[in-house]
Predicted model as a PDB file, atoms N, CA, C, CB and O in Angstrom, pLDDT in the B-factor column:
MODEL        1                                                                  
ATOM      1  N   MET A   1     -85.848  67.395 -16.004  1.00 51.00           N  
ATOM      2  CA  MET A   1     -84.790  66.135 -15.720  1.00 51.00           C  
ATOM      3  C   MET A   1     -83.326  67.066 -16.459  1.00 51.00           C  
ATOM      4  CB  MET A   1     -85.370  64.217 -16.807  1.00 51.00           C  
ATOM      5  O   MET A   1     -83.422  67.967 -17.293  1.00 51.00           O  
ATOM      6  N   LYS A   2     -82.621  66.768 -16.132  1.00 53.00           N  
ATOM      7  CA  LYS A   2     -81.278  67.441 -16.315  1.00 53.00           C  
ATOM      8  C   LYS A   2     -80.537  66.307 -17.288  1.00 53.00           C  
ATOM      9  CB  LYS A   2     -80.413  67.754 -14.714  1.00 53.00           C  
ATOM     10  O   LYS A   2     -80.556  65.095 -17.077  1.00 53.00           O  
ATOM     11  N   GLN A   3     -79.897  66.958 -18.370  1.00 49.00           N  
ATOM     12  CA  GLN A   3     -79.181  65.735 -19.718  1.00 49.00           C  
ATOM     13  C   GLN A   3     -77.696  65.760 -19.156  1.00 49.00           C  
ATOM     14  CB  GLN A   3     -79.195  66.428 -21.857  1.00 49.00           C  
ATOM     15  O   GLN A   3     -76.838  66.609 -19.396  1.00 49.00           O  
ATOM     16  N   ASP A   4     -77.587  64.615 -18.338  1.00 48.00           N  
ATOM     17  CA  ASP A   4     -76.474  64.355 -17.723  1.00 48.00           C  
ATOM     18  C   ASP A   4     -75.767  63.599 -18.568  1.00 48.00           C  
ATOM     19  CB  ASP A   4     -76.624  63.815 -16.533  1.00 48.00           C  
ATOM     20  O   ASP A   4     -76.605  63.059 -19.290  1.00 48.00           O  
ATOM     21  N   PHE A   5     -74.424  63.169 -18.964  1.00 52.00           N  
ATOM     22  CA  PHE A   5     -73.707  62.335 -20.313  1.00 52.00           C  
ATOM     23  C   PHE A   5     -74.270  62.207 -21.273  1.00 52.00           C  
ATOM     24  CB  PHE A   5     -73.362  61.087 -20.233  1.00 52.00           C  
ATOM     25  O   PHE A   5     -73.899  62.760 -22.308  1.00 52.00           O  
ATOM     26  N   ASN A   6     -75.371  61.411 -21.199  1.00 63.00           N  
ATOM     27  CA  ASN A   6     -76.207  61.264 -22.588  1.00 63.00           C  
ATOM     28  C   ASN A   6     -77.633  61.051 -22.024  1.00 63.00           C  
ATOM     29  CB  ASN A   6     -75.689  59.869 -23.664  1.00 63.00           C  
ATOM     30  O   ASN A   6     -78.041  61.271 -20.884  1.00 63.00           O  
ATOM     31  N   ASN A   7     -78.256  60.591 -23.047  1.00 76.00           N  
ATOM     32  CA  ASN A   7     -79.959  60.016 -22.584  1.00 76.00           C  
ATOM     33  C   ASN A   7     -79.976  58.487 -22.089  1.00 76.00           C  
ATOM     34  CB  ASN A   7     -81.164  60.029 -24.099  1.00 76.00           C  
ATOM     35  O   ASN A   7     -80.941  57.922 -21.576  1.00 76.00           O  
ATOM     36  N   GLU A   8     -78.657  57.908 -22.359  1.00 91.00           N  
ATOM     37  CA  GLU A   8     -78.696  56.373 -21.753  1.00 91.00           C  
ATOM     38  C   GLU A   8     -77.840  56.518 -20.072  1.00 91.00           C  
ATOM     39  CB  GLU A   8     -77.626  55.083 -23.080  1.00 91.00           C  
ATOM     40  O   GLU A   8     -77.642  55.473 -19.452  1.00 91.00           O  
ATOM     41  N   HIS A   9     -77.548  57.395 -19.678  1.00 94.00           N  
ATOM     42  CA  HIS A   9     -76.753  57.497 -18.339  1.00 94.00           C  
ATOM     43  C   HIS A   9     -77.434  58.719 -17.609  1.00 94.00           C  
ATOM     44  CB  HIS A   9     -75.023  57.764 -18.579  1.00 94.00           C  
ATOM     45  O   HIS A   9     -77.386  59.898 -17.960  1.00 94.00           O  
ATOM     46  N   LEU A  10     -78.180  58.092 -16.345  1.00 96.00           N  
ATOM     47  CA  LEU A  10     -78.754  59.119 -15.276  1.00 96.00           C  
ATOM     48  C   LEU A  10     -77.876  59.262 -14.148  1.00 96.00           C  
ATOM     49  CB  LEU A  10     -80.141  58.702 -14.706  1.00 96.00           C  
ATOM     50  O   LEU A  10     -77.469  58.219 -13.636  1.00 96.00           O  
ATOM     51  N   ARG A  11     -77.472  60.479 -13.618  1.00 95.00           N  
ATOM     52  CA  ARG A  11     -76.876  60.854 -12.315  1.00 95.00           C  
ATOM     53  C   ARG A  11     -77.820  60.360 -11.279  1.00 95.00           C  
ATOM     54  CB  ARG A  11     -76.628  62.409 -12.169  1.00 95.00           C  
ATOM     55  O   ARG A  11     -78.762  59.936 -11.948  1.00 95.00           O  
ATOM     56  N   LEU A  12     -78.110  60.171  -9.991  1.00 95.00           N  
ATOM     57  CA  LEU A  12     -78.586  59.290  -9.083  1.00 95.00           C  
ATOM     58  C   LEU A  12     -79.662  60.108  -8.940  1.00 95.00           C  
ATOM     59  CB  LEU A  12     -77.767  58.876  -7.865  1.00 95.00           C  
ATOM     60  O   LEU A  12     -80.693  59.463  -9.129  1.00 95.00           O  
ATOM     61  N   ALA A  13     -79.975  61.853  -8.554  1.00 95.00           N  
ATOM     62  CA  ALA A  13     -81.172  62.731  -8.322  1.00 95.00           C  
ATOM     63  C   ALA A  13     -82.049  62.525  -9.737  1.00 95.00           C  
ATOM     64  CB  ALA A  13     -80.682  64.447  -8.018  1.00 95.00           C  
ATOM     65  O   ALA A  13     -83.274  62.480  -9.624  1.00 95.00           O  
ATOM     66  N   ASP A  14     -81.474  62.405 -11.002  1.00 95.00           N  
ATOM     67  CA  ASP A  14     -82.215  62.037 -12.071  1.00 95.00           C  
ATOM     68  C   ASP A  14     -82.859  60.650 -12.267  1.00 95.00           C  
ATOM     69  CB  ASP A  14     -81.466  62.261 -13.032  1.00 95.00           C  
ATOM     70  O   ASP A  14     -84.002  60.485 -12.693  1.00 95.00           O  
ATOM     71  N   ALA A  15     -81.794  59.433 -11.822  1.00 96.00           N  
ATOM     72  CA  ALA A  15     -82.513  58.080 -11.906  1.00 96.00           C  
ATOM     73  C   ALA A  15     -83.675  58.285 -10.728  1.00 96.00           C  
ATOM     74  CB  ALA A  15     -81.375  56.651 -11.591  1.00 96.00           C  
ATOM     75  O   ALA A  15     -84.815  57.970 -11.070  1.00 96.00           O  
ATOM     76  N   ALA A  16     -83.536  58.657  -9.714  1.00 97.00           N  
ATOM     77  CA  ALA A  16     -84.817  58.930  -8.721  1.00 97.00           C  
ATOM     78  C   ALA A  16     -86.054  59.420  -9.489  1.00 97.00           C  
ATOM     79  CB  ALA A  16     -84.470  60.108  -7.574  1.00 97.00           C  
ATOM     80  O   ALA A  16     -87.174  58.928  -9.620  1.00 97.00           O  
ATOM     81  N   GLU A  17     -85.466  60.598  -9.974  1.00 97.00           N  
ATOM     82  CA  GLU A  17     -86.859  61.417 -10.738  1.00 97.00           C  
ATOM     83  C   GLU A  17     -87.592  60.438 -11.791  1.00 97.00           C  
ATOM     84  CB  GLU A  17     -86.314  62.941 -11.749  1.00 97.00           C  
ATOM     85  O   GLU A  17     -88.794  60.170 -11.795  1.00 97.00           O  
ATOM     86  N   TYR A  18     -86.704  60.009 -12.598  1.00 96.00           N  
ATOM     87  CA  TYR A  18     -87.362  59.037 -13.833  1.00 96.00           C  
ATOM     88  C   TYR A  18     -88.010  58.038 -13.022  1.00 96.00           C  
ATOM     89  CB  TYR A  18     -86.206  58.247 -14.989  1.00 96.00           C  
ATOM     90  O   TYR A  18     -89.120  57.787 -13.492  1.00 96.00           O  
ATOM     91  N   LEU A  19     -87.754  57.384 -12.005  1.00 96.00           N  
ATOM     92  CA  LEU A  19     -88.550  56.269 -11.331  1.00 96.00           C  
ATOM     93  C   LEU A  19     -89.696  56.900 -10.652  1.00 96.00           C  
ATOM     94  CB  LEU A  19     -87.695  55.429 -10.279  1.00 96.00           C  
ATOM     95  O   LEU A  19     -90.726  56.233 -10.749  1.00 96.00           O  
ATOM     96  N   GLY A  20     -89.807  58.039  -9.969  1.00 96.00           N  
ATOM     97  CA  GLY A  20     -90.812  58.689  -9.430  1.00 96.00           C  
ATOM     98  C   GLY A  20     -90.599  58.114  -8.262  1.00 96.00           C  
ATOM     99  O   GLY A  20     -91.440  57.340  -7.806  1.00 96.00           O  
ATOM    100  N   ILE A  21     -89.215  58.457  -7.459  1.00 96.00           N  
ATOM    101  CA  ILE A  21     -88.984  57.889  -6.112  1.00 96.00           C  
ATOM    102  C   ILE A  21     -88.209  58.809  -5.652  1.00 96.00           C  
ATOM    103  CB  ILE A  21     -88.396  56.522  -5.977  1.00 96.00           C  
ATOM    104  O   ILE A  21     -87.648  59.610  -6.399  1.00 96.00           O  
ATOM    105  N   SER A  22     -88.035  58.816  -3.949  1.00 97.00           N  
ATOM    106  CA  SER A  22     -86.795  59.849  -3.427  1.00 97.00           C  
ATOM    107  C   SER A  22     -85.438  59.364  -3.912  1.00 97.00           C  
ATOM    108  CB  SER A  22     -86.679  59.936  -1.701  1.00 97.00           C  
ATOM    109  O   SER A  22     -85.259  58.336  -4.565  1.00 97.00           O  
ATOM    110  N   LYS A  23     -84.593  60.139  -3.553  1.00 96.00           N  
ATOM    111  CA  LYS A  23     -83.110  59.756  -3.472  1.00 96.00           C  
ATOM    112  C   LYS A  23     -83.093  58.662  -2.417  1.00 96.00           C  
ATOM    113  CB  LYS A  23     -82.093  61.040  -3.056  1.00 96.00           C  
ATOM    114  O   LYS A  23     -82.902  57.482  -2.712  1.00 96.00           O  
ATOM    115  N   VAL A  24     -83.251  58.995  -1.464  1.00 97.00           N  
ATOM    116  CA  VAL A  24     -83.406  58.020  -0.226  1.00 97.00           C  
ATOM    117  C   VAL A  24     -83.801  56.488  -0.762  1.00 97.00           C  
ATOM    118  CB  VAL A  24     -84.690  58.628   0.852  1.00 97.00           C  
ATOM    119  O   VAL A  24     -83.025  55.546  -0.600  1.00 97.00           O  
ATOM    120  N   THR A  25     -84.919  56.368  -1.327  1.00 97.00           N  
ATOM    121  CA  THR A  25     -85.818  55.379  -1.577  1.00 97.00           C  
ATOM    122  C   THR A  25     -84.692  54.557  -2.771  1.00 97.00           C  
ATOM    123  CB  THR A  25     -87.506  56.051  -2.152  1.00 97.00           C  
ATOM    124  O   THR A  25     -84.416  53.365  -2.638  1.00 97.00           O  
ATOM    125  N   LEU A  26     -84.206  55.292  -3.754  1.00 97.00           N  
ATOM    126  CA  LEU A  26     -83.162  54.960  -4.740  1.00 97.00           C  
ATOM    127  C   LEU A  26     -81.994  54.115  -3.792  1.00 97.00           C  
ATOM    128  CB  LEU A  26     -82.532  56.475  -5.524  1.00 97.00           C  
ATOM    129  O   LEU A  26     -81.653  52.938  -3.915  1.00 97.00           O  
ATOM    130  N   TYR A  27     -81.649  54.837  -3.095  1.00 95.00           N  
ATOM    131  CA  TYR A  27     -80.430  54.407  -2.209  1.00 95.00           C  
ATOM    132  C   TYR A  27     -80.783  52.933  -1.450  1.00 95.00           C  
ATOM    133  CB  TYR A  27     -80.120  55.681  -0.980  1.00 95.00           C  
ATOM    134  O   TYR A  27     -80.117  51.902  -1.342  1.00 95.00           O  
ATOM    135  N   ARG A  28     -82.258  53.339  -0.930  1.00 97.00           N  
ATOM    136  CA  ARG A  28     -82.643  51.356  -0.064  1.00 97.00           C  
ATOM    137  C   ARG A  28     -82.831  50.683  -1.024  1.00 97.00           C  
ATOM    138  CB  ARG A  28     -84.208  50.904   1.012  1.00 97.00           C  
ATOM    139  O   ARG A  28     -82.522  49.500  -0.873  1.00 97.00           O  
ATOM    140  N   LEU A  29     -83.383  51.078  -2.363  1.00 96.00           N  
ATOM    141  CA  LEU A  29     -83.453  50.091  -3.102  1.00 96.00           C  
ATOM    142  C   LEU A  29     -82.050  49.557  -3.807  1.00 96.00           C  
ATOM    143  CB  LEU A  29     -84.426  50.452  -3.970  1.00 96.00           C  
ATOM    144  O   LEU A  29     -82.017  48.474  -4.391  1.00 96.00           O  
ATOM    145  N   GLY A  30     -81.031  50.324  -3.708  1.00 95.00           N  
ATOM    146  CA  GLY A  30     -79.987  49.818  -4.372  1.00 95.00           C  
ATOM    147  C   GLY A  30     -78.951  48.882  -3.274  1.00 95.00           C  
ATOM    148  O   GLY A  30     -78.010  48.124  -3.512  1.00 95.00           O  
ATOM    149  N   GLU A  31     -79.623  49.335  -1.941  1.00 95.00           N  
ATOM    150  CA  GLU A  31     -78.954  48.499  -1.146  1.00 95.00           C  
ATOM    151  C   GLU A  31     -79.524  47.065  -0.638  1.00 95.00           C  
ATOM    152  CB  GLU A  31     -78.681  49.262  -0.131  1.00 95.00           C  
ATOM    153  O   GLU A  31     -78.842  46.136  -0.206  1.00 95.00           O  
ATOM    154  N   ASN A  32     -80.824  47.100  -0.779  1.00 95.00           N  
ATOM    155  CA  ASN A  32     -81.652  45.814  -0.364  1.00 95.00           C  
ATOM    156  C   ASN A  32     -82.454  45.390  -1.404  1.00 95.00           C  
ATOM    157  CB  ASN A  32     -82.571  46.009   0.830  1.00 95.00           C  
ATOM    158  O   ASN A  32     -82.980  44.317  -1.109  1.00 95.00           O  
ATOM    159  N   GLU A  33     -82.786  45.819  -2.578  1.00 93.00           N  
ATOM    160  CA  GLU A  33     -83.425  45.100  -3.338  1.00 93.00           C  
ATOM    161  C   GLU A  33     -82.580  44.234  -4.298  1.00 93.00           C  
ATOM    162  CB  GLU A  33     -84.264  45.893  -3.926  1.00 93.00           C  
ATOM    163  O   GLU A  33     -81.699  44.736  -4.996  1.00 93.00           O  
ATOM    164  N   GLN A  34     -82.903  42.801  -4.314  1.00 93.00           N  
ATOM    165  CA  GLN A  34     -82.214  41.906  -4.752  1.00 93.00           C  
ATOM    166  C   GLN A  34     -82.414  42.109  -6.348  1.00 93.00           C  
ATOM    167  CB  GLN A  34     -82.599  40.595  -4.114  1.00 93.00           C  
ATOM    168  O   GLN A  34     -83.602  42.211  -6.653  1.00 93.00           O  
ATOM    169  N   GLY A  35     -81.390  42.199  -7.565  1.00 94.00           N  
ATOM    170  CA  GLY A  35     -82.141  42.349  -8.837  1.00 94.00           C  
ATOM    171  C   GLY A  35     -81.992  43.870  -9.003  1.00 94.00           C  
ATOM    172  O   GLY A  35     -81.950  44.130 -10.205  1.00 94.00           O  
ATOM    173  N   PHE A  36     -81.896  44.975  -8.233  1.00 97.00           N  
ATOM    174  CA  PHE A  36     -82.153  46.061  -8.662  1.00 97.00           C  
ATOM    175  C   PHE A  36     -80.548  46.489  -9.305  1.00 97.00           C  
ATOM    176  CB  PHE A  36     -82.868  46.944  -7.478  1.00 97.00           C  
ATOM    177  O   PHE A  36     -79.454  46.071  -8.927  1.00 97.00           O  
ATOM    178  N   PRO A  37     -80.871  47.482 -10.413  1.00 97.00           N  
ATOM    179  CA  PRO A  37     -79.609  47.535 -11.004  1.00 97.00           C  
ATOM    180  C   PRO A  37     -78.145  48.295 -10.192  1.00 97.00           C  
ATOM    181  CB  PRO A  37     -79.972  48.255 -12.292  1.00 97.00           C  
ATOM    182  O   PRO A  37     -78.330  49.155  -9.331  1.00 97.00           O  
ATOM    183  N   LYS A  38     -77.192  48.004 -10.457  1.00 95.00           N  
ATOM    184  CA  LYS A  38     -75.985  48.381  -9.642  1.00 95.00           C  
ATOM    185  C   LYS A  38     -75.784  49.863 -10.239  1.00 95.00           C  
ATOM    186  CB  LYS A  38     -74.573  47.279  -9.853  1.00 95.00           C  
ATOM    187  O   LYS A  38     -76.101  50.233 -11.370  1.00 95.00           O  
ATOM    188  N   LYS A  39     -75.160  50.655  -9.179  1.00 94.00           N  
ATOM    189  CA  LYS A  39     -74.582  52.113  -9.991  1.00 94.00           C  
ATOM    190  C   LYS A  39     -73.404  51.947 -10.182  1.00 94.00           C  
ATOM    191  CB  LYS A  39     -74.649  53.525  -9.293  1.00 94.00           C  
ATOM    192  O   LYS A  39     -72.681  51.178  -9.548  1.00 94.00           O  
ATOM    193  N   ILE A  40     -73.084  52.665 -11.093  1.00 95.00           N  
ATOM    194  CA  ILE A  40     -71.737  53.085 -11.847  1.00 95.00           C  
ATOM    195  C   ILE A  40     -70.970  54.183 -11.439  1.00 95.00           C  
ATOM    196  CB  ILE A  40     -71.968  53.386 -13.170  1.00 95.00           C  
ATOM    197  O   ILE A  40     -71.212  55.292 -11.916  1.00 95.00           O  
ATOM    198  N   HIS A  41     -69.770  53.962 -10.336  1.00 95.00           N  
ATOM    199  CA  HIS A  41     -69.055  54.792  -9.832  1.00 95.00           C  
ATOM    200  C   HIS A  41     -68.124  55.602 -11.052  1.00 95.00           C  
ATOM    201  CB  HIS A  41     -68.324  54.043  -8.774  1.00 95.00           C  
ATOM    202  O   HIS A  41     -67.231  54.858 -11.459  1.00 95.00           O  
ATOM    203  N   ILE A  42     -68.131  56.743 -11.619  1.00 94.00           N  
ATOM    204  CA  ILE A  42     -67.545  57.179 -12.290  1.00 94.00           C  
ATOM    205  C   ILE A  42     -66.323  57.836 -11.643  1.00 94.00           C  
ATOM    206  CB  ILE A  42     -68.294  57.771 -12.935  1.00 94.00           C  
ATOM    207  O   ILE A  42     -65.197  57.635 -12.098  1.00 94.00           O  
ATOM    208  N   THR A  43     -66.574  58.737 -10.425  1.00 94.00           N  
ATOM    209  CA  THR A  43     -65.567  58.994  -9.792  1.00 94.00           C  
ATOM    210  C   THR A  43     -65.803  58.841  -8.092  1.00 94.00           C  
ATOM    211  CB  THR A  43     -65.177  60.307 -10.297  1.00 94.00           C  
ATOM    212  O   THR A  43     -66.720  58.101  -7.737  1.00 94.00           O  
ATOM    213  N   SER A  44     -65.195  59.355  -7.313  1.00 93.00           N  
ATOM    214  CA  SER A  44     -65.476  59.108  -5.938  1.00 93.00           C  
ATOM    215  C   SER A  44     -66.774  59.568  -5.457  1.00 93.00           C  
ATOM    216  CB  SER A  44     -64.496  59.681  -5.155  1.00 93.00           C  
ATOM    217  O   SER A  44     -67.592  58.991  -4.740  1.00 93.00           O  
ATOM    218  N   ARG A  45     -66.796  60.641  -5.959  1.00 92.00           N  
ATOM    219  CA  ARG A  45     -68.207  61.601  -5.971  1.00 92.00           C  
ATOM    220  C   ARG A  45     -69.323  61.424  -7.331  1.00 92.00           C  
ATOM    221  CB  ARG A  45     -67.642  63.352  -6.014  1.00 92.00           C  
ATOM    222  O   ARG A  45     -70.250  62.234  -7.321  1.00 92.00           O  
ATOM    223  N   VAL A  46     -69.301  60.707  -8.163  1.00 93.00           N  
ATOM    224  CA  VAL A  46     -70.368  60.821  -9.211  1.00 93.00           C  
ATOM    225  C   VAL A  46     -70.552  59.339  -9.639  1.00 93.00           C  
ATOM    226  CB  VAL A  46     -69.941  61.840 -10.508  1.00 93.00           C  
ATOM    227  O   VAL A  46     -69.627  58.621 -10.018  1.00 93.00           O  
ATOM    228  N   CYS A  47     -71.810  58.976  -9.538  1.00 95.00           N  
ATOM    229  CA  CYS A  47     -72.199  57.609  -9.631  1.00 95.00           C  
ATOM    230  C   CYS A  47     -73.479  58.064 -10.785  1.00 95.00           C  
ATOM    231  CB  CYS A  47     -72.670  56.779  -7.938  1.00 95.00           C  
ATOM    232  O   CYS A  47     -74.140  59.102 -10.807  1.00 95.00           O  
ATOM    233  N   ILE A  48     -73.532  56.973 -11.624  1.00 96.00           N  
ATOM    234  CA  ILE A  48     -74.914  56.894 -12.315  1.00 96.00           C  
ATOM    235  C   ILE A  48     -75.471  55.426 -12.625  1.00 96.00           C  
ATOM    236  CB  ILE A  48     -74.822  57.667 -13.696  1.00 96.00           C  
ATOM    237  O   ILE A  48     -74.980  54.337 -12.329  1.00 96.00           O  
ATOM    238  N   TYR A  49     -76.703  55.751 -13.345  1.00 97.00           N  
ATOM    239  CA  TYR A  49     -77.249  54.369 -13.739  1.00 97.00           C  
ATOM    240  C   TYR A  49     -77.315  54.437 -15.099  1.00 97.00           C  
ATOM    241  CB  TYR A  49     -78.633  53.964 -13.152  1.00 97.00           C  
ATOM    242  O   TYR A  49     -77.331  55.461 -15.783  1.00 97.00           O  
ATOM    243  N   ARG A  50     -77.368  52.920 -15.584  1.00 96.00           N  
ATOM    244  CA  ARG A  50     -77.798  53.120 -16.980  1.00 96.00           C  
ATOM    245  C   ARG A  50     -79.359  52.868 -17.237  1.00 96.00           C  
ATOM    246  CB  ARG A  50     -76.964  52.164 -17.879  1.00 96.00           C  
ATOM    247  O   ARG A  50     -79.901  51.840 -16.833  1.00 96.00           O  
ATOM    248  N   LYS A  51     -80.170  54.042 -18.053  1.00 96.00           N  
ATOM    249  CA  LYS A  51     -81.306  53.887 -18.014  1.00 96.00           C  
ATOM    250  C   LYS A  51     -82.096  52.603 -18.606  1.00 96.00           C  
ATOM    251  CB  LYS A  51     -81.607  54.904 -18.451  1.00 96.00           C  
ATOM    252  O   LYS A  51     -83.255  52.279 -18.347  1.00 96.00           O  
ATOM    253  N   SER A  52     -81.170  51.947 -19.475  1.00 96.00           N  
ATOM    254  CA  SER A  52     -81.781  50.511 -19.903  1.00 96.00           C  
ATOM    255  C   SER A  52     -81.855  49.502 -19.008  1.00 96.00           C  
ATOM    256  CB  SER A  52     -81.088  49.904 -20.927  1.00 96.00           C  
ATOM    257  O   SER A  52     -82.619  48.547 -19.149  1.00 96.00           O  
ATOM    258  N   ASP A  53     -80.899  49.686 -17.830  1.00 97.00           N  
ATOM    259  CA  ASP A  53     -80.992  48.765 -16.783  1.00 97.00           C  
ATOM    260  C   ASP A  53     -81.803  49.388 -15.614  1.00 97.00           C  
ATOM    261  CB  ASP A  53     -79.599  48.336 -16.350  1.00 97.00           C  
ATOM    262  O   ASP A  53     -81.839  48.608 -14.663  1.00 97.00           O  
ATOM    263  N   LEU A  54     -82.412  50.460 -15.407  1.00 97.00           N  
ATOM    264  CA  LEU A  54     -83.772  50.652 -15.096  1.00 97.00           C  
ATOM    265  C   LEU A  54     -85.033  50.310 -15.520  1.00 97.00           C  
ATOM    266  CB  LEU A  54     -83.877  51.509 -15.101  1.00 97.00           C  
ATOM    267  O   LEU A  54     -86.079  50.042 -14.928  1.00 97.00           O  
ATOM    268  N   ASP A  55     -84.587  50.403 -17.106  1.00 96.00           N  
ATOM    269  CA  ASP A  55     -86.074  50.398 -17.672  1.00 96.00           C  
ATOM    270  C   ASP A  55     -86.211  48.786 -17.543  1.00 96.00           C  
ATOM    271  CB  ASP A  55     -86.312  51.110 -19.459  1.00 96.00           C  
ATOM    272  O   ASP A  55     -87.356  48.373 -17.363  1.00 96.00           O  
ATOM    273  N   ALA A  56     -85.129  47.800 -17.620  1.00 96.00           N  
ATOM    274  CA  ALA A  56     -85.457  46.569 -17.557  1.00 96.00           C  
ATOM    275  C   ALA A  56     -85.846  46.165 -16.214  1.00 96.00           C  
ATOM    276  CB  ALA A  56     -84.483  45.847 -18.046  1.00 96.00           C  
ATOM    277  O   ALA A  56     -86.749  45.355 -16.002  1.00 96.00           O  
ATOM    278  N   TRP A  57     -85.203  46.697 -15.367  1.00 96.00           N  
ATOM    279  CA  TRP A  57     -86.068  46.456 -13.689  1.00 96.00           C  
ATOM    280  C   TRP A  57     -87.252  46.899 -13.685  1.00 96.00           C  
ATOM    281  CB  TRP A  57     -85.485  47.235 -12.347  1.00 96.00           C  
ATOM    282  O   TRP A  57     -87.935  46.144 -12.993  1.00 96.00           O  
ATOM    283  N   LEU A  58     -88.090  48.065 -14.263  1.00 95.00           N  
ATOM    284  CA  LEU A  58     -89.085  48.547 -14.230  1.00 95.00           C  
ATOM    285  C   LEU A  58     -89.890  47.174 -14.874  1.00 95.00           C  
ATOM    286  CB  LEU A  58     -89.062  49.952 -14.884  1.00 95.00           C  
ATOM    287  O   LEU A  58     -90.800  46.617 -14.259  1.00 95.00           O  
ATOM    288  N   ALA A  59     -89.470  46.792 -16.019  1.00 94.00           N  
ATOM    289  CA  ALA A  59     -90.463  45.775 -16.866  1.00 94.00           C  
ATOM    290  C   ALA A  59     -90.440  44.513 -15.877  1.00 94.00           C  
ATOM    291  CB  ALA A  59     -89.830  45.319 -18.625  1.00 94.00           C  
ATOM    292  O   ALA A  59     -91.465  43.846 -15.741  1.00 94.00           O  
ATOM    293  N   SER A  60     -89.632  44.291 -15.404  1.00 93.00           N  
ATOM    294  CA  SER A  60     -89.653  42.698 -14.599  1.00 93.00           C  
ATOM    295  C   SER A  60     -90.663  42.985 -13.257  1.00 93.00           C  
ATOM    296  CB  SER A  60     -87.739  42.096 -13.925  1.00 93.00           C  
ATOM    297  O   SER A  60     -91.206  42.053 -12.664  1.00 93.00           O  
ATOM    298  N   LYS A  61     -90.813  44.223 -12.918  1.00 89.00           N  
ATOM    299  CA  LYS A  61     -91.905  44.437 -11.570  1.00 89.00           C  
ATOM    300  C   LYS A  61     -93.206  44.688 -12.073  1.00 89.00           C  
ATOM    301  CB  LYS A  61     -91.563  45.766 -10.534  1.00 89.00           C  
ATOM    302  O   LYS A  61     -94.147  44.889 -11.305  1.00 89.00           O  
ATOM    303  N   GLU A  62     -93.363  44.691 -13.624  1.00 85.00           N  
ATOM    304  CA  GLU A  62     -94.892  44.729 -13.775  1.00 85.00           C  
ATOM    305  C   GLU A  62     -95.754  43.315 -13.698  1.00 85.00           C  
ATOM    306  CB  GLU A  62     -95.172  45.371 -15.182  1.00 85.00           C  
ATOM    307  O   GLU A  62     -95.219  42.224 -13.893  1.00 85.00           O  
ATOM    308  N   VAL A  63     -97.037  43.466 -13.415  1.00 74.00           N  
ATOM    309  CA  VAL A  63     -97.708  42.245 -13.239  1.00 74.00           C  
ATOM    310  C   VAL A  63     -98.439  42.225 -14.283  1.00 74.00           C  
ATOM    311  CB  VAL A  63     -98.439  42.045 -12.062  1.00 74.00           C  
ATOM    312  O   VAL A  63     -99.196  41.277 -14.489  1.00 74.00           O  
TER     313      VAL A  63                                                      
ENDMDL                                                                          
END                                                                             
């Protein structure tokens, strides 16, 4: 995993790797899954996720 920005922000490919899913699945979750963290647009071509938001979403999925 690349160290982009800092340890608290993940670019899309890194977020997908962190969650153990493909970039396509990450995109689908972002579009269709209610409660999935929103991506943050840095520029027109760069988006990130907050790692803490992804961790909170994962925690909400635990049974």
